[in-house]
mmCIF file as gemmi writes it, N, C-alpha and C atoms, coordinates in Angstrom:
data_model
loop_
_atom_site.group_PDB
_atom_site.id
_atom_site.type_symbol
_atom_site.label_atom_id
_atom_site.label_alt_id
_atom_site.label_comp_id
_atom_site.label_asym_id
_atom_site.label_entity_id
_atom_site.label_seq_id
_atom_site.pdbx_PDB_ins_code
_atom_site.Cartn_x
_atom_site.Cartn_y
_atom_site.Cartn_z
_atom_site.occupancy
_atom_site.B_iso_or_equiv
_atom_site.pdbx_formal_charge
_atom_site.auth_seq_id
_atom_site.auth_asym_id
_atom_site.pdbx_PDB_model_num
ATOM 1 N N . MET Axp A 1 ? -0.938 11.112 -18.342 1 0 ? 1 A 1
ATOM 2 C CA . MET Axp A 1 ? -0.689 10.026 -17.89 1 0 ? 1 A 1
ATOM 3 C C . MET Axp A 1 ? -1.817 9.251 -16.682 1 0 ? 1 A 1
ATOM 4 N N . ASP Axp A 2 ? -2.783 8.651 -16.516 1 0 ? 2 A 1
ATOM 5 C CA . ASP Axp A 2 ? -3.747 8.308 -15.428 1 0 ? 2 A 1
ATOM 6 C C . ASP Axp A 2 ? -3.26 8.442 -14.151 1 0 ? 2 A 1
ATOM 7 N N . SER Axp A 3 ? -3.848 9.071 -12.871 1 0 ? 3 A 1
ATOM 8 C CA . SER Axp A 3 ? -2.933 8.686 -12.056 1 0 ? 3 A 1
ATOM 9 C C . SER Axp A 3 ? -3.143 7.601 -11.7 1 0 ? 3 A 1
ATOM 10 N N . ARG Axp A 4 ? -4.025 6.544 -11.207 1 0 ? 4 A 1
ATOM 11 C CA . ARG Axp A 4 ? -3.326 5.302 -11.006 1 0 ? 4 A 1
ATOM 12 C C . ARG Axp A 4 ? -2.884 4.629 -11.273 1 0 ? 4 A 1
ATOM 13 N N . HIS Axp A 5 ? -1.976 4.937 -12.604 1 0 ? 5 A 1
ATOM 14 C CA . HIS Axp A 5 ? -0.625 4.387 -13.333 1 0 ? 5 A 1
ATOM 15 C C . HIS Axp A 5 ? 0.498 4.977 -12.691 1 0 ? 5 A 1
ATOM 16 N N . LEU Axp A 6 ? 0.237 5.974 -11.744 1 0 ? 6 A 1
ATOM 17 C CA . LEU Axp A 6 ? 1.485 6.714 -11.043 1 0 ? 6 A 1
ATOM 18 C C . LEU Axp A 6 ? 1.528 6.5 -9.572 1 0 ? 6 A 1
ATOM 19 N N . LEU Axp A 7 ? 2.817 5.67 -9.291 1 0 ? 7 A 1
ATOM 20 C CA . LEU Axp A 7 ? 3.499 5.068 -8.149 1 0 ? 7 A 1
ATOM 21 C C . LEU Axp A 7 ? 4.675 5.653 -7.995 1 0 ? 7 A 1
ATOM 22 N N . SER Axp A 8 ? 5.337 6.217 -6.804 1 0 ? 8 A 1
ATOM 23 C CA . SER Axp A 8 ? 6.797 6.038 -7.025 1 0 ? 8 A 1
ATOM 24 C C . SER Axp A 8 ? 7.318 4.811 -5.833 1 0 ? 8 A 1
ATOM 25 N N . ALA Axp A 9 ? 8.824 4.594 -6.092 1 0 ? 9 A 1
ATOM 26 C CA . ALA Axp A 9 ? 8.957 3.447 -5.385 1 0 ? 9 A 1
ATOM 27 C C . ALA Axp A 9 ? 8.991 4.224 -3.438 1 0 ? 9 A 1
ATOM 28 N N . ASP Axp A 10 ? 9.337 5.625 -3.328 1 0 ? 10 A 1
ATOM 29 C CA . ASP Axp A 10 ? 9.045 6.279 -2.495 1 0 ? 10 A 1
ATOM 30 C C . ASP Axp A 10 ? 7.788 5.684 -2.039 1 0 ? 10 A 1
ATOM 31 N N . GLN Axp A 11 ? 6.792 5.651 -2.697 1 0 ? 11 A 1
ATOM 32 C CA . GLN Axp A 11 ? 5.446 6.111 -2.038 1 0 ? 11 A 1
ATOM 33 C C . GLN Axp A 11 ? 5.019 4.473 -1.485 1 0 ? 11 A 1
ATOM 34 N N . ALA Axp A 12 ? 5.519 3.168 -3.069 1 0 ? 12 A 1
ATOM 35 C CA . ALA Axp A 12 ? 5.272 1.994 -2.336 1 0 ? 12 A 1
ATOM 36 C C . ALA Axp A 12 ? 5.778 1.589 -1.129 1 0 ? 12 A 1
ATOM 37 N N . ARG Axp A 13 ? 7.094 1.81 -1.061 1 0 ? 13 A 1
ATOM 38 C CA . ARG Axp A 13 ? 7.91 1.767 0.696 1 0 ? 13 A 1
ATOM 39 C C . ARG Axp A 13 ? 6.859 2.241 1.805 1 0 ? 13 A 1
ATOM 40 N N . ALA Axp A 14 ? 6.708 3.759 2.279 1 0 ? 14 A 1
ATOM 41 C CA . ALA Axp A 14 ? 5.851 3.968 2.387 1 0 ? 14 A 1
ATOM 42 C C . ALA Axp A 14 ? 4.529 3.354 2.691 1 0 ? 14 A 1
ATOM 43 N N . ALA Axp A 15 ? 3.871 3.013 1.563 1 0 ? 15 A 1
ATOM 44 C CA . ALA Axp A 15 ? 2.353 2.59 2.225 1 0 ? 15 A 1
ATOM 45 C C . ALA Axp A 15 ? 2.799 1.139 2.68 1 0 ? 15 A 1
ATOM 46 N N . ARG Axp A 16 ? 3.74 0.42 1.602 1 0 ? 16 A 1
ATOM 47 C CA . ARG Axp A 16 ? 3.867 -0.645 2.521 1 0 ? 16 A 1
ATOM 48 C C . ARG Axp A 16 ? 4.41 -0.836 4.203 1 0 ? 16 A 1
ATOM 49 N N . ALA Axp A 17 ? 5.196 0.106 5.136 1 0 ? 17 A 1
ATOM 50 C CA . ALA Axp A 17 ? 5.263 0.304 6.313 1 0 ? 17 A 1
ATOM 51 C C . ALA Axp A 17 ? 4.292 0.654 6.982 1 0 ? 17 A 1
ATOM 52 N N . LEU Axp A 18 ? 3.652 1.724 6.292 1 0 ? 18 A 1
ATOM 53 C CA . LEU Axp A 18 ? 2.447 1.866 7.132 1 0 ? 18 A 1
ATOM 54 C C . LEU Axp A 18 ? 1.311 0.848 6.95 1 0 ? 18 A 1
ATOM 55 N N . LEU Axp A 19 ? 1.314 -0.373 6.522 1 0 ? 19 A 1
ATOM 56 C CA . LEU Axp A 19 ? 0.654 -1.408 6.81 1 0 ? 19 A 1
ATOM 57 C C . LEU Axp A 19 ? 1.593 -2.348 7.193 1 0 ? 19 A 1
ATOM 58 N N . ASN Axp A 20 ? 2.484 -2.451 7.492 1 0 ? 20 A 1
ATOM 59 C CA . ASN Axp A 20 ? 3.11 -3.352 8.154 1 0 ? 20 A 1
ATOM 60 C C . ASN Axp A 20 ? 3.418 -5.045 7.188 1 0 ? 20 A 1
ATOM 61 N N . TRP Axp A 21 ? 3.077 -4.192 5.926 1 0 ? 21 A 1
ATOM 62 C CA . TRP Axp A 21 ? 3.18 -5.737 4.881 1 0 ? 21 A 1
ATOM 63 C C . TRP Axp A 21 ? 4.609 -5.733 4.071 1 0 ? 21 A 1
ATOM 64 N N . SER Axp A 22 ? 5.199 -6.923 4.299 1 0 ? 22 A 1
ATOM 65 C CA . SER Axp A 22 ? 6.809 -7.471 3.869 1 0 ? 22 A 1
ATOM 66 C C . SER Axp A 22 ? 6.061 -7.792 1.967 1 0 ? 22 A 1
ATOM 67 N N . ARG Axp A 23 ? 7.112 -7.414 0.926 1 0 ? 23 A 1
ATOM 68 C CA . ARG Axp A 23 ? 7.107 -7.159 -0.027 1 0 ? 23 A 1
ATOM 69 C C . ARG Axp A 23 ? 6.349 -8.616 -0.984 1 0 ? 23 A 1
ATOM 70 N N . VAL Axp A 24 ? 6.35 -9.792 0.242 1 0 ? 24 A 1
ATOM 71 C CA . VAL Axp A 24 ? 5.534 -11.093 -0.19 1 0 ? 24 A 1
ATOM 72 C C . VAL Axp A 24 ? 4.221 -11.077 -0.234 1 0 ? 24 A 1
ATOM 73 N N . ARG Axp A 25 ? 3.76 -10.225 0.975 1 0 ? 25 A 1
ATOM 74 C CA . ARG Axp A 25 ? 2.272 -10.096 1.018 1 0 ? 25 A 1
ATOM 75 C C . ARG Axp A 25 ? 2.021 -9.276 0.07 1 0 ? 25 A 1
ATOM 76 N N . LEU Axp A 26 ? 2.544 -8.182 -0.247 1 0 ? 26 A 1
ATOM 77 C CA . LEU Axp A 26 ? 2.121 -6.866 -1.219 1 0 ? 26 A 1
ATOM 78 C C . LEU Axp A 26 ? 2.085 -7.998 -2.583 1 0 ? 26 A 1
ATOM 79 N N . ALA Axp A 27 ? 3.079 -8.215 -2.779 1 0 ? 27 A 1
ATOM 80 C CA . ALA Axp A 27 ? 2.887 -9.565 -4.05 1 0 ? 27 A 1
ATOM 81 C C . ALA Axp A 27 ? 1.462 -10.141 -4.215 1 0 ? 27 A 1
ATOM 82 N N . ALA Axp A 28 ? 0.934 -10.647 -2.684 1 0 ? 28 A 1
ATOM 83 C CA . ALA Axp A 28 ? -0.148 -11.609 -2.642 1 0 ? 28 A 1
ATOM 84 C C . ALA Axp A 28 ? -1.318 -11.03 -3.343 1 0 ? 28 A 1
ATOM 85 N N . LYS Axp A 29 ? -1.371 -9.798 -2.541 1 0 ? 29 A 1
ATOM 86 C CA . LYS Axp A 29 ? -2.378 -8.363 -2.743 1 0 ? 29 A 1
ATOM 87 C C . LYS Axp A 29 ? -2.52 -8.443 -4.292 1 0 ? 29 A 1
ATOM 88 N N . ALA Axp A 30 ? -1.53 -8.138 -4.565 1 0 ? 30 A 1
ATOM 89 C CA . ALA Axp A 30 ? -1.262 -7.726 -5.884 1 0 ? 30 A 1
ATOM 90 C C . ALA Axp A 30 ? -1.949 -8.73 -6.984 1 0 ? 30 A 1
ATOM 91 N N . ASN Axp A 31 ? -1.532 -9.764 -6.832 1 0 ? 31 A 1
ATOM 92 C CA . ASN Axp A 31 ? -1.252 -10.573 -7.431 1 0 ? 31 A 1
ATOM 93 C C . ASN Axp A 31 ? 0.129 -10.64 -8.264 1 0 ? 31 A 1
ATOM 94 N N . LEU Axp A 32 ? 0.461 -10.578 -8.264 1 0 ? 32 A 1
ATOM 95 C CA . LEU Axp A 32 ? 2.466 -10.344 -8.786 1 0 ? 32 A 1
ATOM 96 C C . LEU Axp A 32 ? 3.315 -10.838 -8.553 1 0 ? 32 A 1
ATOM 97 N N . SER Axp A 33 ? 4.164 -11.079 -8.83 1 0 ? 33 A 1
ATOM 98 C CA . SER Axp A 33 ? 5.377 -11.398 -8.183 1 0 ? 33 A 1
ATOM 99 C C . SER Axp A 33 ? 6.232 -10.514 -6.804 1 0 ? 33 A 1
ATOM 100 N N . GLU Axp A 34 ? 7.045 -11.278 -6.117 1 0 ? 34 A 1
ATOM 101 C CA . GLU Axp A 34 ? 7.957 -10.456 -5.453 1 0 ? 34 A 1
ATOM 102 C C . GLU Axp A 34 ? 9.044 -9.63 -6.334 1 0 ? 34 A 1
ATOM 103 N N . MET Axp A 35 ? 9.183 -10.322 -7.435 1 0 ? 35 A 1
ATOM 104 C CA . MET Axp A 35 ? 9.868 -9.601 -8.517 1 0 ? 35 A 1
ATOM 105 C C . MET Axp A 35 ? 9.165 -8.449 -8.659 1 0 ? 35 A 1
ATOM 106 N N . THR Axp A 36 ? 8.575 -8.089 -8.629 1 0 ? 36 A 1
ATOM 107 C CA . THR Axp A 36 ? 7.756 -6.972 -9.642 1 0 ? 36 A 1
ATOM 108 C C . THR Axp A 36 ? 7.639 -6.253 -8.641 1 0 ? 36 A 1
ATOM 109 N N . ILE Axp A 37 ? 7.637 -6.252 -7.282 1 0 ? 37 A 1
ATOM 110 C CA . ILE Axp A 37 ? 7.334 -5.009 -6.314 1 0 ? 37 A 1
ATOM 111 C C . ILE Axp A 37 ? 8.772 -4.993 -6.239 1 0 ? 37 A 1
ATOM 112 N N . ALA Axp A 38 ? 9.666 -5.494 -6.113 1 0 ? 38 A 1
ATOM 113 C CA . ALA Axp A 38 ? 11.224 -5.266 -5.991 1 0 ? 38 A 1
ATOM 114 C C . ALA Axp A 38 ? 11.586 -4.528 -6.877 1 0 ? 38 A 1
ATOM 115 N N . VAL Axp A 39 ? 11.515 -4.629 -8.636 1 0 ? 39 A 1
ATOM 116 C CA . VAL Axp A 39 ? 11.541 -3.714 -9.082 1 0 ? 39 A 1
ATOM 117 C C . VAL Axp A 39 ? 10.996 -2.33 -9.506 1 0 ? 39 A 1
ATOM 118 N N . LEU Axp A 40 ? 9.952 -2.19 -9.022 1 0 ? 40 A 1
ATOM 119 C CA . LEU Axp A 40 ? 9.735 -0.937 -8.667 1 0 ? 40 A 1
ATOM 120 C C . LEU Axp A 40 ? 10.275 -0.261 -7.037 1 0 ? 40 A 1
ATOM 121 N N . GLU Axp A 41 ? 10.18 -0.797 -6.035 1 0 ? 41 A 1
ATOM 122 C CA . GLU Axp A 41 ? 10.956 -0.195 -5.265 1 0 ? 41 A 1
ATOM 123 C C . GLU Axp A 41 ? 12.315 -0.059 -5.374 1 0 ? 41 A 1
ATOM 124 N N . ASN Axp A 42 ? 12.88 -0.643 -5.809 1 0 ? 42 A 1
ATOM 125 C CA . ASN Axp A 42 ? 14.518 -0.193 -5.84 1 0 ? 42 A 1
ATOM 126 C C . ASN Axp A 42 ? 15.04 0.649 -7.14 1 0 ? 42 A 1
ATOM 127 N N . GLY Axp A 43 ? 13.805 1.157 -8.546 1 0 ? 43 A 1
ATOM 128 C CA . GLY Axp A 43 ? 13.882 1.229 -9.081 1 0 ? 43 A 1
ATOM 129 C C . GLY Axp A 43 ? 15.09 1.039 -10.656 1 0 ? 43 A 1
ATOM 130 N N . ILE Axp A 44 ? 14.841 -0.18 -10.692 1 0 ? 44 A 1
ATOM 131 C CA . ILE Axp A 44 ? 15.479 -1.418 -11.569 1 0 ? 44 A 1
ATOM 132 C C . ILE Axp A 44 ? 15.239 -0.517 -13.162 1 0 ? 44 A 1
ATOM 133 N N . ARG Axp A 45 ? 13.942 -1.003 -12.83 1 0 ? 45 A 1
ATOM 134 C CA . ARG Axp A 45 ? 13.145 -0.538 -14.381 1 0 ? 45 A 1
ATOM 135 C C . ARG Axp A 45 ? 11.613 -0.233 -13.821 1 0 ? 45 A 1
ATOM 136 N N . LYS Axp A 46 ? 11.456 0.449 -15.063 1 0 ? 46 A 1
ATOM 137 C CA . LYS Axp A 46 ? 9.93 0.998 -15.079 1 0 ? 46 A 1
ATOM 138 C C . LYS Axp A 46 ? 9.146 -0.231 -14.953 1 0 ? 46 A 1
ATOM 139 N N . PRO Axp A 47 ? 8.451 -0.02 -13.69 1 0 ? 47 A 1
ATOM 140 C CA . PRO Axp A 47 ? 7.045 -1.772 -14.079 1 0 ? 47 A 1
ATOM 141 C C . PRO Axp A 47 ? 5.861 -1.212 -15.158 1 0 ? 47 A 1
ATOM 142 N N . ARG Axp A 48 ? 5.283 -2.164 -15.399 1 0 ? 48 A 1
ATOM 143 C CA . ARG Axp A 48 ? 4.459 -1.733 -16.521 1 0 ? 48 A 1
ATOM 144 C C . ARG Axp A 48 ? 2.775 -1.37 -15.976 1 0 ? 48 A 1
ATOM 145 N N . PRO Axp A 49 ? 2.544 -0.15 -16.772 1 0 ? 49 A 1
ATOM 146 C CA . PRO Axp A 49 ? 1.333 0.262 -15.897 1 0 ? 49 A 1
ATOM 147 C C . PRO Axp A 49 ? 0.333 -0.177 -15.577 1 0 ? 49 A 1
ATOM 148 N N . HIS Axp A 50 ? 0.276 -1.288 -15.65 1 0 ? 50 A 1
ATOM 149 C CA . HIS Axp A 50 ? -1.334 -2.787 -15.329 1 0 ? 50 A 1
ATOM 150 C C . HIS Axp A 50 ? -0.155 -3.247 -14.213 1 0 ? 50 A 1
ATOM 151 N N . ASN Axp A 51 ? 0.637 -3.411 -14.193 1 0 ? 51 A 1
ATOM 152 C CA . ASN Axp A 51 ? 1.576 -4.054 -12.409 1 0 ? 51 A 1
ATOM 153 C C . ASN Axp A 51 ? 1.176 -2.528 -11.564 1 0 ? 51 A 1
ATOM 154 N N . ILE Axp A 52 ? 1.501 -1.041 -12.567 1 0 ? 52 A 1
ATOM 155 C CA . ILE Axp A 52 ? 1.209 -0.411 -11.025 1 0 ? 52 A 1
ATOM 156 C C . ILE Axp A 52 ? -0.074 -0.203 -10.411 1 0 ? 52 A 1
ATOM 157 N N . THR Axp A 53 ? -0.413 0.252 -11.557 1 0 ? 53 A 1
ATOM 158 C CA . THR Axp A 53 ? -2.411 -0.493 -11.498 1 0 ? 53 A 1
ATOM 159 C C . THR Axp A 53 ? -2.489 -1.761 -9.979 1 0 ? 53 A 1
ATOM 160 N N . ALA Axp A 54 ? -2.074 -2.526 -10.777 1 0 ? 54 A 1
ATOM 161 C CA . ALA Axp A 54 ? -2.859 -3.784 -9.386 1 0 ? 54 A 1
ATOM 162 C C . ALA Axp A 54 ? -1.865 -3.372 -7.828 1 0 ? 54 A 1
ATOM 163 N N . ILE Axp A 55 ? -0.916 -2.76 -8.031 1 0 ? 55 A 1
ATOM 164 C CA . ILE Axp A 55 ? 0.137 -2.8 -6.8 1 0 ? 55 A 1
ATOM 165 C C . ILE Axp A 55 ? -0.805 -1.623 -6.115 1 0 ? 55 A 1
ATOM 166 N N . ARG Axp A 56 ? -1.278 -0.47 -6.386 1 0 ? 56 A 1
ATOM 167 C CA . ARG Axp A 56 ? -2.077 1.271 -6.214 1 0 ? 56 A 1
ATOM 168 C C . ARG Axp A 56 ? -3.069 0.742 -5.958 1 0 ? 56 A 1
ATOM 169 N N . LYS Axp A 57 ? -3.912 -0.873 -6.35 1 0 ? 57 A 1
ATOM 170 C CA . LYS Axp A 57 ? -5.166 -1.151 -6.033 1 0 ? 57 A 1
ATOM 171 C C . LYS Axp A 57 ? -5.053 -2.435 -4.797 1 0 ? 57 A 1
ATOM 172 N N . ALA Axp A 58 ? -4.286 -2.943 -4.619 1 0 ? 58 A 1
ATOM 173 C CA . ALA Axp A 58 ? -3.752 -3.454 -2.788 1 0 ? 58 A 1
ATOM 174 C C . ALA Axp A 58 ? -3.642 -2.504 -2.137 1 0 ? 58 A 1
ATOM 175 N N . PHE Axp A 59 ? -3.168 -1.23 -2.552 1 0 ? 59 A 1
ATOM 176 C CA . PHE Axp A 59 ? -2.824 -0.102 -1.327 1 0 ? 59 A 1
ATOM 177 C C . PHE Axp A 59 ? -4.051 0.574 -0.824 1 0 ? 59 A 1
ATOM 178 N N . GLU Axp A 60 ? -4.835 0.761 -2.047 1 0 ? 60 A 1
ATOM 179 C CA . GLU Axp A 60 ? -5.73 1.519 -2.033 1 0 ? 60 A 1
ATOM 180 C C . GLU Axp A 60 ? -7.122 0.185 -0.963 1 0 ? 60 A 1
ATOM 181 N N . ASP Axp A 61 ? -7.237 -0.89 -1.826 1 0 ? 61 A 1
ATOM 182 C CA . ASP Axp A 61 ? -7.852 -1.449 -0.902 1 0 ? 61 A 1
ATOM 183 C C . ASP Axp A 61 ? -7.723 -1.763 0.458 1 0 ? 61 A 1
ATOM 184 N N . ALA Axp A 62 ? -6.379 -1.518 1.322 1 0 ? 62 A 1
ATOM 185 C CA . ALA Axp A 62 ? -6.039 -1.91 2.021 1 0 ? 62 A 1
ATOM 186 C C . ALA Axp A 62 ? -6.484 -0.438 3.213 1 0 ? 62 A 1
ATOM 187 N N . GLY Axp A 63 ? -6.398 0.939 2.466 1 0 ? 63 A 1
ATOM 188 C CA . GLY Axp A 63 ? -7.093 1.772 3.402 1 0 ? 63 A 1
ATOM 189 C C . GLY Axp A 63 ? -6.416 3.009 2.83 1 0 ? 63 A 1
ATOM 190 N N . ILE Axp A 64 ? -5.245 2.945 2.263 1 0 ? 64 A 1
ATOM 191 C CA . ILE Axp A 64 ? -4.441 3.658 1.898 1 0 ? 64 A 1
ATOM 192 C C . ILE Axp A 64 ? -4.635 4.779 0.941 1 0 ? 64 A 1
ATOM 193 N N . VAL Axp A 65 ? -4.561 5.779 1.067 1 0 ? 65 A 1
ATOM 194 C CA . VAL Axp A 65 ? -4.993 7.443 0.156 1 0 ? 65 A 1
ATOM 195 C C . VAL Axp A 65 ? -3.383 8.123 -0.124 1 0 ? 65 A 1
ATOM 196 N N . PHE Axp A 66 ? -3.254 7.779 -1.469 1 0 ? 66 A 1
ATOM 197 C CA . PHE Axp A 66 ? -2.282 8.675 -2.387 1 0 ? 66 A 1
ATOM 198 C C . PHE Axp A 66 ? -3.074 10.051 -2.181 1 0 ? 66 A 1
ATOM 199 N N . THR Axp A 67 ? -1.763 11.323 -2.007 1 0 ? 67 A 1
ATOM 200 C CA . THR Axp A 67 ? -2.253 12.436 -2.01 1 0 ? 67 A 1
ATOM 201 C C . THR Axp A 67 ? -1.963 13.059 -2.947 1 0 ? 67 A 1
ATOM 202 N N . SER Axp A 68 ? -2.344 14.026 -3.62 1 0 ? 68 A 1
ATOM 203 C CA . SER Axp A 68 ? -1.948 15.006 -4.82 1 0 ? 68 A 1
ATOM 204 C C . SER Axp A 68 ? -0.35 15.312 -4.422 1 0 ? 68 A 1
ATOM 205 N N . GLU Axp A 69 ? 0.311 15.704 -3.224 1 0 ? 69 A 1
ATOM 206 C CA . GLU Axp A 69 ? 1.386 15.733 -2.959 1 0 ? 69 A 1
ATOM 207 C C . GLU Axp A 69 ? 2.45 14.631 -3.021 1 0 ? 69 A 1
ATOM 208 N N . GLY Axp A 70 ? 2.351 13.514 -3.469 1 0 ? 70 A 1
ATOM 209 C CA . GLY Axp A 70 ? 2.714 12.418 -3.713 1 0 ? 70 A 1
ATOM 210 C C . GLY Axp A 70 ? 3.222 11.091 -2.198 1 0 ? 70 A 1
ATOM 211 N N . SER Axp A 71 ? 2.1 12.347 -1.127 1 0 ? 71 A 1
ATOM 212 C CA . SER Axp A 71 ? 2.592 11.086 0.049 1 0 ? 71 A 1
ATOM 213 C C . SER Axp A 71 ? 1.542 9.711 -0.007 1 0 ? 71 A 1
ATOM 214 N N . SER Axp A 72 ? 2.002 9.085 0.922 1 0 ? 72 A 1
ATOM 215 C CA . SER Axp A 72 ? 0.752 8.056 1.482 1 0 ? 72 A 1
ATOM 216 C C . SER Axp A 72 ? 0.153 8.111 2.765 1 0 ? 72 A 1
ATOM 217 N N . SER Axp A 73 ? -1.07 8.16 3.072 1 0 ? 73 A 1
ATOM 218 C CA . SER Axp A 73 ? -1.461 7.415 4.846 1 0 ? 73 A 1
ATOM 219 C C . SER Axp A 73 ? -2.327 6.388 4.568 1 0 ? 73 A 1
ATOM 220 N N . LEU Axp A 74 ? -2.645 6.635 5.848 1 0 ? 74 A 1
ATOM 221 C CA . LEU Axp A 74 ? -3.749 5.398 6.147 1 0 ? 74 A 1
ATOM 222 C C . LEU Axp A 74 ? -4.776 6.023 6.192 1 0 ? 74 A 1
ATOM 223 N N . ALA Axp A 75 ? -6.143 5.753 5.62 1 0 ? 75 A 1
ATOM 224 C CA . ALA Axp A 75 ? -7.681 6.337 5.686 1 0 ? 75 A 1
ATOM 225 C C . ALA Axp A 75 ? -7.921 5.868 7.511 1 0 ? 75 A 1
ATOM 226 N N . ARG Axp A 76 ? -8.948 6.783 7.884 1 0 ? 76 A 1
ATOM 227 C CA . ARG Axp A 76 ? -9.284 6.634 9.144 1 0 ? 76 A 1
ATOM 228 C C . ARG Axp A 76 ? -10.847 5.982 8.981 1 0 ? 76 A 1
ATOM 229 N N . PRO Axp A 77 ? -11.348 5.817 9.477 1 0 ? 77 A 1
ATOM 230 C CA . PRO Axp A 77 ? -13.43 5.268 9.18 1 0 ? 77 A 1
ATOM 231 C C . PRO Axp A 77 ? -13.45 6.891 10.765 1 0 ? 77 A 1
ATOM 232 N N . GLU Axp A 78 ? -14.746 7.171 9.785 1 0 ? 78 A 1
ATOM 233 C CA . GLU Axp A 78 ? -15.437 8.202 10.663 1 0 ? 78 A 1
ATOM 234 C C . GLU Axp A 78 ? -15.39 7.741 12.115 1 0 ? 78 A 1
ATOM 235 N N . GLY Axp A 79 ? -15.018 8.672 13.278 1 0 ? 79 A 1
ATOM 236 C CA . GLY Axp A 79 ? -15.073 8.046 14.779 1 0 ? 79 A 1
ATOM 237 C C . GLY Axp A 79 ? -13.459 7.762 15.359 1 0 ? 79 A 1
ATOM 238 N N . ASP Axp A 80 ? -13.018 6.872 14.344 1 0 ? 80 A 1
ATOM 239 C CA . ASP Axp A 80 ? -12.101 6.651 14.591 1 0 ? 80 A 1
ATOM 240 C C . ASP Axp A 80 ? -10.631 7.513 15.28 1 0 ? 80 A 1
ATOM 241 N N . SER Axp A 81 ? -10.356 7.392 16.219 1 0 ? 81 A 1
ATOM 242 C CA . SER Axp A 81 ? -9.371 8.587 17.33 1 0 ? 81 A 1
ATOM 243 C C . SER Axp A 81 ? -7.881 8.655 16.799 1 0 ? 81 A 1
ATOM 244 N N . GLY Axp A 82 ? -7.661 7.918 16.005 1 0 ? 82 A 1
ATOM 245 C CA . GLY Axp A 82 ? -6.046 7.866 15.826 1 0 ? 82 A 1
ATOM 246 C C . GLY Axp A 82 ? -5.819 6.311 14.909 1 0 ? 82 A 1
ATOM 247 N N . LEU Axp A 83 ? -4.4 6.305 14.545 1 0 ? 83 A 1
ATOM 248 C CA . LEU Axp A 83 ? -3.941 5.517 13.783 1 0 ? 83 A 1
ATOM 249 C C . LEU Axp A 83 ? -3.783 4.258 14.499 1 0 ? 83 A 1
ATOM 250 N N . VAL Axp A 84 ? -3.968 2.749 14.721 1 0 ? 84 A 1
ATOM 251 C CA . VAL Axp A 84 ? -3.464 1.798 15.091 1 0 ? 84 A 1
ATOM 252 C C . VAL Axp A 84 ? -2.651 0.974 14.264 1 0 ? 84 A 1
ATOM 253 N N . THR Axp A 85 ? -1.505 1.458 15.153 1 0 ? 85 A 1
ATOM 254 C CA . THR Axp A 85 ? -0.048 1.244 14.282 1 0 ? 85 A 1
ATOM 255 C C . THR Axp A 85 ? 0.091 -0.826 14.396 1 0 ? 85 A 1
ATOM 256 N N . ASP Axp A 86 ? -0.221 -1.541 15.395 1 0 ? 86 A 1
ATOM 257 C CA . ASP Axp A 86 ? 0.456 -2.961 15.854 1 0 ? 86 A 1
ATOM 258 C C . ASP Axp A 86 ? -0.841 -3.731 15.276 1 0 ? 86 A 1
ATOM 259 N N . ASN Axp A 87 ? -0.683 -4.54 14.897 1 0 ? 87 A 1
ATOM 260 C CA . ASN Axp A 87 ? -1.388 -5.777 14.195 1 0 ? 87 A 1
ATOM 261 C C . ASN Axp A 87 ? -2.274 -5.858 15.259 1 0 ? 87 A 1
ATOM 262 N N . ARG Axp A 88 ? -1.782 -6.422 16.622 1 0 ? 88 A 1
ATOM 263 C CA . ARG Axp A 88 ? -2.383 -7.063 17.293 1 0 ? 88 A 1
ATOM 264 C C . ARG Axp A 88 ? -3.601 -6.449 17.896 1 0 ? 88 A 1
ATOM 265 N N . MET Axp A 89 ? -3.026 -5.388 18.603 1 0 ? 89 A 1
ATOM 266 C CA . MET Axp A 89 ? -3.949 -4.001 18.868 1 0 ? 89 A 1
ATOM 267 C C . MET Axp A 89 ? -5.288 -3.804 17.841 1 0 ? 89 A 1
ATOM 268 N N . TRP Axp A 90 ? -5.378 -4.16 16.676 1 0 ? 90 A 1
ATOM 269 C CA . TRP Axp A 90 ? -6.231 -4.123 15.239 1 0 ? 90 A 1
ATOM 270 C C . TRP Axp A 90 ? -6.977 -5.461 15.547 1 0 ? 90 A 1
ATOM 271 N N . ARG Axp A 91 ? -6.241 -6.298 15.901 1 0 ? 91 A 1
ATOM 272 C CA . ARG Axp A 91 ? -7.191 -7.478 15.751 1 0 ? 91 A 1
ATOM 273 C C . ARG Axp A 91 ? -8.034 -7.38 17.058 1 0 ? 91 A 1
ATOM 274 N N . GLY Axp A 92 ? -7.228 -7.547 17.832 1 0 ? 92 A 1
ATOM 275 C CA . GLY Axp A 92 ? -7.952 -7.357 19.375 1 0 ? 92 A 1
ATOM 276 C C . GLY Axp A 92 ? -9.498 -6.545 18.897 1 0 ? 92 A 1
ATOM 277 N N . ARG Axp A 93 ? -9.076 -5.226 18.451 1 0 ? 93 A 1
ATOM 278 C CA . ARG Axp A 93 ? -10.111 -4.214 18.437 1 0 ? 93 A 1
ATOM 279 C C . ARG Axp A 93 ? -11.558 -4.815 17.36 1 0 ? 93 A 1
ATOM 280 N N . GLN Axp A 94 ? -10.815 -5.476 16.523 1 0 ? 94 A 1
ATOM 281 C CA . GLN Axp A 94 ? -11.796 -6.371 15.794 1 0 ? 94 A 1
ATOM 282 C C . GLN Axp A 94 ? -12.873 -7.457 16.251 1 0 ? 94 A 1
ATOM 283 N N . ARG Axp A 95 ? -12.434 -8.499 17.389 1 0 ? 95 A 1
ATOM 284 C CA . ARG Axp A 95 ? -13.223 -8.892 18.071 1 0 ? 95 A 1
ATOM 285 C C . ARG Axp A 95 ? -13.919 -8.516 18.93 1 0 ? 95 A 1
ATOM 286 N N . LYS Axp A 96 ? -14.005 -6.96 19.273 1 0 ? 96 A 1
ATOM 287 C CA . LYS Axp A 96 ? -14.86 -6.539 20.014 1 0 ? 96 A 1
ATOM 288 C C . LYS Axp A 96 ? -16.463 -6.102 19.573 1 0 ? 96 A 1
ATOM 289 N N . ALA Axp A 97 ? -15.978 -5.985 17.983 1 0 ? 97 A 1
ATOM 290 C CA . ALA Axp A 97 ? -17.112 -4.999 17.099 1 0 ? 97 A 1
ATOM 291 C C . ALA Axp A 97 ? -18.179 -6.132 17.195 1 0 ? 97 A 1
């Protein structure tokens, strides 16, 4: 199976936490229902491959990188000294640019 169809519940929760996204926000970004996100994260049943692809794409578009070891991290632009976890700080940095 293609890696874009692979996303574990732990990876999804970790990526959401890194982005400080709610399930509702992820659902909106992936153009899916909140229930689909809950199904993946709670392991109720295995989501359809196209839903996994949409979720993964939403994360990757936001800067999440999934490693071959199964972890997720935020990609840093060149010259960035570190991750900014507070959205207020990020917005402030955006205005100054």
